[in-house]
C-alpha positions in Angstrom: 23.0 2.7 4.0 24.7 -0.4 5.3 22.9 -3.7 5.3 21.1 -3.9 8.6 20.1 -7.5 8.4 21.3 -9.5 11.5 22.4 -6.3 13.3 21.3 -4.7 16.5 20.1 -1.2 15.4 19.8 1.8 17.7 17.7 4.5 16.0 17.7 8.0 17.6 14.9 10.3 16.5 15.8 13.9 17.1 15.3 17.5 16.0 17.7 20.5 16.2 15.2 22.6 18.1 15.0 19.9 20.8 17.4 20.6 23.7 16.9 17.2 25.3 17.8 15.6 21.9 21.0 17.4 21.7 21.6 16.7 25.4 21.3 13.0 24.8 24.0 13.0 22.1 26.9 12.8 24.6 25.6 9.5 26.0 24.8 8.1 22.6 28.3 9.0 21.4 29.8 7.3 24.5 27.7 4.2 23.8 28.8 4.3 20.1 32.4 4.5 21.2 32.0 1.4 23.4 30.6 -0.5 20.4 32.7 0.9 17.6 34.6 -2.3 17.1 31.4 -4.4 17.2 30.1 -4.9 13.6 26.8 -6.2 15.0 25.7 -2.9 16.5 24.6 0.0 14.2 23.5 3.5 15.2 21.2 5.6 13.1 20.2 9.2 13.7 17.0 10.5 12.1 16.1 14.1 12.1 12.4 14.6 12.3 12.3 18.2 11.2 10.7 19.6 8.0 13.5 19.8 5.4 14.7 23.3 4.5 18.1 24.8 3.8 18.1 26.1 7.4 17.2 22.8 9.1 19.8 20.9 7.0 22.5 23.4 7.8 21.6 23.4 11.5 21.5 19.6 11.7 24.9 19.3 9.9 26.4 21.8 12.3 25.1 20.0 15.4 26.4 16.7 14.1 29.8 18.3 13.4 29.8 19.8 16.9 29.1 16.4 18.4 32.2 14.8 16.9 33.2 12.2 14.4 31.0 9.3 13.6 27.6 10.9 14.0 25.7 11.2 10.8 22.0 12.1 10.6 19.4 11.3 8.0 16.3 13.3 7.3 12.8 11.8 7.1 11.3 14.0 4.4 7.8 12.6 4.4 7.9 11.5 8.1 7.3 7.9 6.9 9.9 6.5 9.2 8.9 8.7 12.1 5.2 7.6 11.7 6.0 4.0 11.1 7.9 3.8 14.4 5.1 5.7 16.1 7.4 8.4 17.4 5.4 10.7 19.6 8.1 12.4 21.7 11.7 13.5 21.3 14.2 12.2 21.7 13.1 8.7 21.0 15.5 5.8 20.8 14.3 2.6 19.3 16.4 -0.6 19.6 15.8 -3.4 17.1 17.1 -6.9 17.5 18.9 -9.0 15.0 15.7 -10.5 13.8 14.3 -7.1 13.0 11.9 -6.8 15.9 11.5 -3.6 17.9 12.5 -4.6 21.4 13.0 -1.3 23.3 11.6 2.2 23.1 13.2 4.9 25.2 11.6 8.3 25.1 12.9 11.5 26.6 16.0 12.4 28.5 16.2 10.8 31.9 19.2 10.8 34.3 22.7 12.1 33.9 25.1 11.0 31.1 26.3 7.9 33.0 22.8 6.7 33.7 21.8 7.1 30.1 24.9 5.2 28.9 24.2 2.4 31.4 20.5 2.2 30.3 21.3 2.1 26.6 24.2 -0.3 27.0 22.0 -2.7 29.1 19.4 -2.7 26.4 22.0 -3.5 23.7 23.5 -6.3 25.9 20.1 -7.9 26.3 19.8 -8.1 22.6 23.2 -9.7 22.1 
């Protein structure tokens, strides 16, 4: 994984069985596209499902269907999920350049443009 020090990190916790999670990928992809030339903003996707051949295959297919640039990591012992106190999906956590959690966005609210605007506003506040 890339060095995340001095970066704004957007972490998306999701699961393949979670329709709102998959519904939020379009907005996240749009935000990623807006920041693709900004080396200070990094996006991480963390699948919160129990690891099995089926869940890995399903997650890979969903990421492939969503387009280039989306890569998901699994959280095999739920350490990351628990340490960030994720209690709903999807959950987006935004971390500032100093490593502090600054925003927590849970659920899927609004249409694609509203989601893009909300996530973009959070990133801009951290710049």
